[in-house]
N, C-alpha and C positions, 0 to 999 in steps of 0.2 A: 490343487492338493486338498484332499479331504481330511479334516482334523478329527481326531478322537477326543471329544470333550469329556473331561473328567467331571462327573456330577458331584455337587456338594450335597450334603444332607439337607432335608427340608428345614428352612430357617424360621418358618412361621406357619401357623395354622390358618386356614381360610377364615376370613372375617376377623381374625385376631392377629394383628401385625405389629407387635411391639418392636421386633427386630428391624422391620422395614422402616418404622417410624424413627428408630434410633439412627439408622443409616442416613435417612433423610436429614435428621438433625445435624449429624456430623458433616454432611455434604454442604450445609449452609453455615458452618461454624467459622469462627475467626481463626487467625493464624496460630494462636497459642493452643487452642483446643486441638487442632489437627497436627501439631508438632512439626510444622514446616521449617526446615533449615536449608539454606541454599548453598551449594557447593561451588567453589572456585573452579574455573575452566581447567587450569593446569592440573588440579587434583582429579578432575573427571578424566582427562586424557591419561593420566597416570594409571588409574584403575582400569580403563579400557585396554591399555597396553598390557597390564599384568594378567588380565583375563584372556588375552590373545585376540581381542576384537580389533584387528588391524586391517587396513585396506589393501594389504598385499595378499589377502585371502579372498576366496569367492563368497563374500558375506551374503550375497543374494541367495545362496543355496543353504544358508544356515539361519537359525532363528534366535532372536534376542528378546528378552522380557525385561521391561522396566515396571516394577510393581507399584510405584508411587511417583509419577513423573513431575509433579509440581510445576515449577516454572520452566521445565524443560532442560535443566542443566545437563543431565545425562542424555536425554532423548535427542536433542538437537545435535549434540556432538556425535552420537551414534549414527544418526541419519546422514550426516555429512560423510562419515567414513563409508557407510553402506553405499551411497550414491557414487562415490569415487570408485569403489570396487566394482559396482554394477556397470559403470561406463567403461572401465578397463576391460571387463569381460564381454562388452557389447551384447549383453543379454536382453531379451524382450522385457517390456515393462511389467508384464504379468508375473515375472519371476520374483518381483518384490512383494507380492501380496502377503506372503507368510513370513517375511523376514523380520517383522517387528510386531510385538504386542506390548502395549503400554497402557497403564491403568492410572486413573486419578479420581479420587473420591470427591474433592471439592469442585462444585459446579463452576464457579466463576474462574477458578484457576484452569480448569479443563478448557473452557472456552477461549481464554486468553492464550494458552499455550498452543492450542490448535491453530489460532490465527498466526502465531509465530511460525509454525510449521508450514502453513499455506504460503507465507512470504518466502520461506526458504526454498520450497519446491518451485515456486514461480521463478526465483532467481536461477534455478537449475534448468529452466526451460520447460517445465511440465505445464500442461494446460490446467485450467480450473476444474474441468471434468475429471481429468486424471487425478488431480489433487484430492477431490472429494472421494473418488473411488478408493484411493489408497488409504486415506486417513480414516474413512469409515471402517476399513479392515484393520488398521493398525491400532486405533485408539478406543478405549473403553472408559466410560464414566461410571464408576461404581466402586464397591469395596473389594479390594484385592483378596481379602481373607475369605470372602463369601462368594465371589463371582465365579461361575464355572469357567474353566480354562483347559486348553489342551496341555499335554505334557510334552516332553522331548525337546526342551529348549537347550541350545548349545551355550547360551550366555544368559545370566541374570545379573543386572547391574543396577546400582542406584544408591540412594540415601533414604532408607526407610524412615517413616515418621517416628519421632521420639515422644510418645504420649504415655503418661502415667495412667494406671487403671482408674484412678478416682476421677479422671476427666472424661471417661467413657461411660455412656448411659448403661445402667445396670443390665437391661435386656441384651445389649450388644456384647458386653463382656461375658455374660453368662453363655451366649452362643459361641463366642470364641473359646471359652473353656470347654465347651462340649465338643468342638471340632478339632482342637489342637492340644496335644499332650504337653506342649511346652508352656502353655499359659498356666504357670505354676507359681504359687506364693504371690509375690508382688511384681512379677515380671512385667516390664514395659512392653508396649505393643510391637516394638521392633523384633521381639523374640519370635512370635508366631510368623512374622514376615519372613524371617530366616527359615523357619521350619517349612513353610509352604513353598518358598522359592527353591529350597533344596529338593523337595519332593517332585518338582516339575522339571528338574535337570535331566538331560539325556546322559547316557554313559559317556564319560570323558568331558562332560560339560563343566563350566566354571561359574561360580557366583562371586561377584566382586562388589562388596558394600563398604561404604564408610558409615560407621555407626558406633555407638558406645561399646566399649570392650568389656564392660563389667560382667556380662554373662559368662565370661570365661572363668571367673573366680567366685562370683557371688552365689549364694544358695539357690536363688531362683533360676539360675542358668543350668542347674544340674541335668534336667531332662534334655535340653538342647545339646549340652556337651556329650551326653551319652549317645544321642542320635548321630552327631558328627563323627564321634570316635568309632562307631560301629559300621558306618557305611560310606564315609567320605574322608577326604584328606585336607587338613589345614595346610595349605600350600605356602601362602604368604601372610605375614602379619607385619604391619607398619604402624607403630605408635605415632599418633598425631596430636597427643595432648600438648596444650600450650603452643600450638602452631596456628597460623591464620588460614586454616583449611576451608573456612566458610566465609560467606560475605558479611556475617555479623558474628560478634562474640557469643559463644554458647557455654553453658555450664556443663554440658555433656563431656565425657572422656572418650574422645573419638579415636578410632583406629581404622586403617584400611585392612580389610580381611578378605582374602581370596580362598574359597573352599571349592574343591573339585570333587566330582563324582568318580572316584577311582580308588584303588587300593591305598591304605594308609602309607605314608612316607614321611620323610623329614620335612621340617618347616623352616623356611627362611625368614629371618627377622631383621628389621631395621627400626631405628628409633628417631623420631622427631626431625625429619629432614627439613631443609630449607624449602619453602613453598614458592618456588620459581620454576618456569617452564624448563630451563636448562638443568637445574638440580634434579627435578623429578624425572626428566627424560634419562639423565645419566643413571639415576638410581634404578629405574625400571629395567634398563639394559643390563645393569650389573646384577640385579636379582634374577634375571632370566638367563644369565650366562652359566657356562659350565662351572661346576663346583671348584675346579682348580684355579679359576680366575676371579673368585669372589673377592670383593674389596674388604678392607678391614672393618668397615662400619656395617657389614652384613654378616649375620651369624646363621649357621645351619644347625638345627637341633633335632635330634630324633626323639620320638616318644613323648611329644608335647601333649597330643590329644589322647589322654590315657583313660577316658571314660567319664563318669559323672563327677568324679572328684575334681577340685579346682585344678586348672591347667597352669603350669609354670612356664612363663615366657620371659625368663630372665637369663642372667649369665649362666653359661653352660658349666663353668667351674663351680659356681655357687650351687647350682642344681645338683652337681655331683656330691657336694658336701651334704646337702639336705638328704639326698637319697641314701647316702652311707649312714647317717645318723638314724634315719627311719628304719633301716635294716637292723641296726645293732642295739637300739635303745627303745624302751617303752615310752608311751605318751605320759604326759603329766598325770592324767587321771588314773593311769594304770600303776602309778607309783604312790597312790594314796592321796593325791591332791584333788581338790575340787575347784572348778572354775565356774563362777557365776556372775550375775549382774545385780546391782543394787535395786532399790525399790523405786518404781514409777508410780506416782499418785494420780496423774491425770488432772490435778488441780493443786499444784505446789503452793500457791499463795494462801490456800486454806488449810492444807495439811502440814505445812512446814512454817516454822516461825522460831524466833529466839527461844531456846529451851526453857529458860527461867520464866519467861512471860507467857508461855503456851499454857493457857488456863484450862487444863484437863487434869483428870486424876493422875497421880504420879506413875501408876503402872500402865497408863495409856499413852506414854510418850517415850521415845528413845533418842539419845543424842545422835546426831546425824553428821556424817563426814561427806563433803562434796569436793569436787575438783579444786575449787579455790582454796580449800584447806591444805592441799598437799603440793602446791605449786613450788614451794621452796625445796622440795625433795624430802622433807619430813612433815609430820602431821602438825599443823598449827590450827587447832580447832577454833572456829569463829563463834561457837556457842549456839548453833542451831539444833533444832530437834524436829522429829517427825511423829505424827500421831499414829498409833498402832491400834486399829479397830479389831484385831484378831485375838481369839483365844490361842493357847499353845497348840490345840489340836487342829487349828485352821478354820474353825467356825468363827462367825462374827459375834462379838460380844453384844448382849442385849443393851440397848441404849438406856432402858429404864433403870438398869443397875449402875449407870454412870451418868449422873445428872450434869456434871460439868462438861463431859464429852458431848452429851446430847445437846446442851445449850450451844456449845461452840459449833457443832455441825449443822444444827437447825438454823442458826443465824445465817449461815452461808448455803443453806439447803438448796435454794433455787439454782445457784450456779453449779453446785456439786452434782445435782441431778441431771444437768445438761450433758455430762460426760457419757460417752458411748457405753462404758462399763456399767453405769447406773441405769441407763435406758434398757440395756440388755437384761439386767437383773434388778427390777425396781425395789424388791424387798431388801436387797443388799446394797442399796443406793450409796451407802457411806463407806464402802470398802475401798481400799487402794487397788490400783490395777494389779499389782503383784502382791501376793501374800507376804506378810512380814514374819520372819522367824527370829524372835527376840534373842535366842541363844547365839545367833551369828554376831551380835554386837560384842559379846564377851569373848569371842575367839580371836586369837592373834591372826592376822591376815596380811597379805600383800595387796596393795591397791594399785590399779592401772587405769589411767584415763583412757576413754574411748579413742580420741583423735590426738595424735602426737607425732611430731617429726622423728623423735628418738624414743627408745624405750624409757618410760618414766615409771619406775617401780618403787613404791613407798611402803615401808613397814608400819603397820598399825598394831599396837600391842594388846588390843582386845577391850576397847571401851566404846567404840562407835559403830553405828550401822551405816552401810554405804548407800549413797544416793544412786539413781539409775544412770548417771553419767560416769560411773565408776564400775569397772570389773574388779572382782576380788578372787584371790587364791588362798584357800586354806589347805592344811595338810595334816594327816594323821601319821606321816612317816618322816618327811623331810623337815629338817631344821629350817625354818622360814628365812632366817637371816642368811643362811648359806644359799638357799634357793634364790634369794634376792640378788646375790652376786652373779649367779648363773644368768638370770634374766637381764641384768644390767650389762652383761658382757657383750651383748650384740647378738647372742643366740636368739633372743626373742625377736629382735628386729629382722634377723635373717629369715626366720620362719614366717613372720607376719608379712614381710615384703614379698615373699614367694607366693603366699596364698591369698593376699588381699589386694584390692585395687587401691592405688594411690589417690588421695584427694588432691584438689587443686592446691598448688604450692608445694607438692611433694609430701604432704602429710600422710601418715599411715593410720589405718583404723585397727587398733588393738582390741578387736572384738573377741568374745569368748570362743567362737568357732575357730578363730585363728590361733588363739593361745592354747587351745586344746591340742593342737598339732605339734607343739613343742615337745621334743624328746629329751629325757634325762635318765640317768641310771637310777636304780633303786638306791635309797640312802644307805642301806646296809652294805652296798658294794663300793661305797666311797671310802677310801683309806682315811684313817684318823687324822694323819697330818694334813691331808688335803681338805678334810672337813674344817679344820682350824684355819687353814689358809683362805677358804671361801668366806668364812664368817669374818675374819679380819679384813679382807678386801672389801666386803660389804660395809663394814663399820667405817672404813676409811673414806668410802665414796670415790675411790680412785679407780676409774674405769680400766686403766692399763693393768692394774693389779688384778682386777676381776678377769680380764682377758687372759692373763698368764695362768691363773688358776684353772680357768675353764679349758684352755688348750690342753692342760694335763688331764682334766676330767674326761674329755672326749678323745684323748690320745690323738690329737690333730697333728699331722705332719706339716712340714714347711709349705708345701703346695696348698694344703687346705687353709693354713693360716693366711697365706697370700690371697687366696680366693675370697676370703671373707671381706677383704678390702675395707670399705666404709662401715660394713656391718660389724667388723671385728675391732674397730677403733684404732 
């Protein structure tokens, strides 16, 4: 069979090979730099089953791609299935030549896994000459994202590397950005692995990966979500967080994801299965069954992959509540609220200190509220302050005009100048990362910690400036103490849980991007008696009272109240 090789764009200029040098560097790197994580055999078999790569099919007539084969967790299992199907078909050896393409960047790993494949093929009775012939065709040592490859694969399976951009040489990440639209913002390297793998699928083909699921909700996943929604189907999703899916404990938030090249359709979901051969075999059979025979721990949801917006892969009933609120009510910011984040300095130990002992001019410091100040549910200020190097118009104050400020900053100037923001703008070396708006300190606001298991909404009456570990909400329309009741009720948790990824331990990130998705009516549309009820329930701190008031506010029926479950208190 003659393959049509898809050319990649030129990756380097003659005589100037920074990309080639970077690839070579990664090929000789350690395990941490290349993001290698090894998958348990029962999980591998589960993914192969879900994609349809089973030995009851003529696998020797189909083509499988493994884009980062590592120690061979997926590759060896796939080859075993391929050989069983090939022997059943009694097909000639040459029919296997195009059945596998597998790529590995790391040289030592490539050599070791090839040796394991040689041993496997010998056990199957193949000669060393046949082994060499097959493996030379099957295996590629190189960078999957840059190596020319044919398209038309029926299956793509594996565990793509999990590598943050900062661990990749600059020349290489620049080339990835040039070649792949999904290398966006702070996307990890598994994102373009998914993009290229999907682009190589044949019609009706299936991609089955175990990798972090954060791309489905985080900002950097937007381009990939759009790509999948427009040309593929998210067929299966199995949450693997806090399961022993790998040979070692990892920080990633893994999920088994199967995406097919076919018309969009419903998605079947399961969560945190037992990692045993029997349990996963039972689950794969159940997920592949007719819809009328789905087990209780499998859900089928339509309209998950909705475009670039974050995807909701949660309870169908809760999704229905969120969608109804989104149709009927405006966002927080459309009702006159502002959601923001506090100040990041890049050098807190020099910009933040006890307010009274912070030896700068009085108008160059502001009292600062941090997460530790609101842990009790009310503000208990510990007396810290932050330096403000900005004029009201956003320009930096001249240090000559503030001798105390100048002395303080110059005393620590060497360390302050090491910050990225200082090196980027040497003349403004003493600025904080974020501009400070002094008027914010005097505005009443709601404060929300970034990471929390439950909604933690604290009212601050307009004396303190928020630190960067806090998000804030101000309003020109809503009575903030009434809004506090709404957000304490579980509505905040409902929206955040739908649109954010959970941290280890089940914690949610109450980030601005998720808070902005919360829907509320306009304050003018809230009846007077309900206004008073919201304020009173907020003052009492009784979550049950907040819930009852909010059920009225959103006109929630019995089914919707039930659907809120833990989110509704």
